[in-house]
N, C-alpha and C positions, 0 to 999 in steps of 0.2 A: 276309649281304652281306659283301663283302671290305672295303669302305671304311665308315667311320662318320662321314664328314664331313657338312657341311650338306646336300649333295644327297642323300646316302643317307637321312638322316632325313626329308627332304621326300618322297622317293619312297616310303618306308615309310608315311608318313602318308597320301598321296593314294591309295595302293593298298589301304590298310586301311579308308579311309572308306567308309561305306555310304550309299546313297540315303536310307534311312529316317532317317538322322541329320541330314539336311538339312532345316531348318525350312521349312514350307509357304510362308512369305512370301519366303524366299530363292529357292525354286523358281519362285515367281510372278515375282519380279524378273528372274530369269534368262530366263524366257520373254518378258518385256517387252523385254529387251535383244536377244534373238534376233529377235523379230518386227520390232523397230525397225530392226535392221541389215539383215535380209532385205529389208524395204521399201526401204531406201536402196539396196541392191544392185540391186533390180529397176529402180528409177528411174535408176540410174547405168549399167546394163548396156549401153546403146546410145550412151553419150556418145562423142564423137569421141576422147577421150583413151584409151578402152578398146579401140577398134577395132584398133590395131596388135597388141596382145597377143592379142586374139581371133583375128585373122588368122594370126598365127604358130602358135597352138595348132591352128587348123583345118588349116593347111598341114603341120604335123608329122605329122598322121594318127595311126595306131596303133589298137589295139583299144579300143573304147569301153567304159569302165567307169563314168564319172562325167559328170555334166552340167556345163555352163557356164551360170551363172545368166543368164537373159534371152536365151539363144541356143539354137537347135535343134541343139545339138552333143552328142555322146557321145564323150568322149575319154579317154585314159589318166589315171590318178590324178594324177600329177605335173603333167601339162599342165592339167588342170582346176583343180588347186590354184593354179597360176600365174595362170591367167585369172581365177578367182574372187577371188584375192587382189588383183589389180589393180582389179577391179570393186568390191571392198569398200572400197577407198581412194579411188575415183574422184572423188567429189563432196564429200568431207569432211562427210557428213551422219551419220556414225556416232555412236551414242549413247554416253553415259557412264553410269556406275553412279549410283544414287540419291545417293551421297555424293561424286560427282565424282572417283572414284579414277583416272580416265584413259580414254583412247580405245582400250582393248584390244579392243573388239568388232570393229573393222575388220580386225584380224588374226585373231582367234580364230574368229569366226563363219564366214568363208569356209573356213578350215581345217577346222573341225568339220563343216560341211555336206559338204565333199568327202570327208573320211575317214569320216564317218558313213554316207554313201551307199556308199562302197567296202566297208565292213565289214558293212553291213546291220543295224546295231544297232537295238535297240528305242528308242522315244522316251524311256523311263525311263533307259536306259543313256546315251543322248545327253545328256539334261539333267544326269545325274550327272556325266559327264565335263566338260561345259561349266561347271557350277558350281564344280567343284574347280579347273579351269584358271583360271577368273575369279578365284577366291579367291587363287590363287598370283600371278596377274598384278597384282591390286590391291595385295596386300601388297608385292610387289617394287617397284611404282611408288611406293607410300608410303614405303618404306624408302630408295629411291634419291633420291626427291624431297627428303627431309629433309637430304640432303647436297649436292645440286647443283640448287638451284632456278633457276639461271641457264640450265640446259640441259634443258628439259622433253622435247625430242625424244629424249634419251638414256633417261630413265626410262620414257617411253611405249613406246619400242621394246623395251627390255630386258624390261620386264614383260609386254608383249604376246607377245613371242617365247617367253618361258618358259611363259606360260599356254597358248599354242597347243601347245607341246611336251608339256605335261602332259595336255591334252585329247586330243591325238593318241595318246599312249602308252596312255591309258585306253581310248580307242575301239579300239585295236589289241589290247587285252587283255594288255598287258605287265605282268609282275610287277615288284616293286620293284628287283630286280637288273637286269633288262633295261631298265627305265625309266631307271636311273641311267646 
């Protein structure tokens, strides 16, 4: 790697981590969070607040690669990510981790579902990428929360975005250099 800053070290760590190193109870918790968020997305998919985004995605058209949760649509990757992201946040029923590290699932799960479908990864690879992204999200949220408890929207957003980026990079098969 050309840089050796904190992001380089983070990228090296997530790209070197192996599924077999993830404890079974952590994988089980990841599945609980995934199922919980997907259930929330299914329940939220037809809410009035989601309809404008779904309509825009439908009207944009394009070659269909990915589904929009709760709708009979097959749309391009970025359009599906947009719609699924809106659906993931629609009803504020997203889960937190066991230790309450934050609401990263509403950002990470729609992203992971969309990119996972696009890449066609195995369930094992999907869980691996999600767990590592969630680890990064939770640690980022914990670190930033320690410094700014008055603005939780900041640490939720920053942690979730970083976790989604890590998950996406892993699902796309990026190495540490490209991830950084």
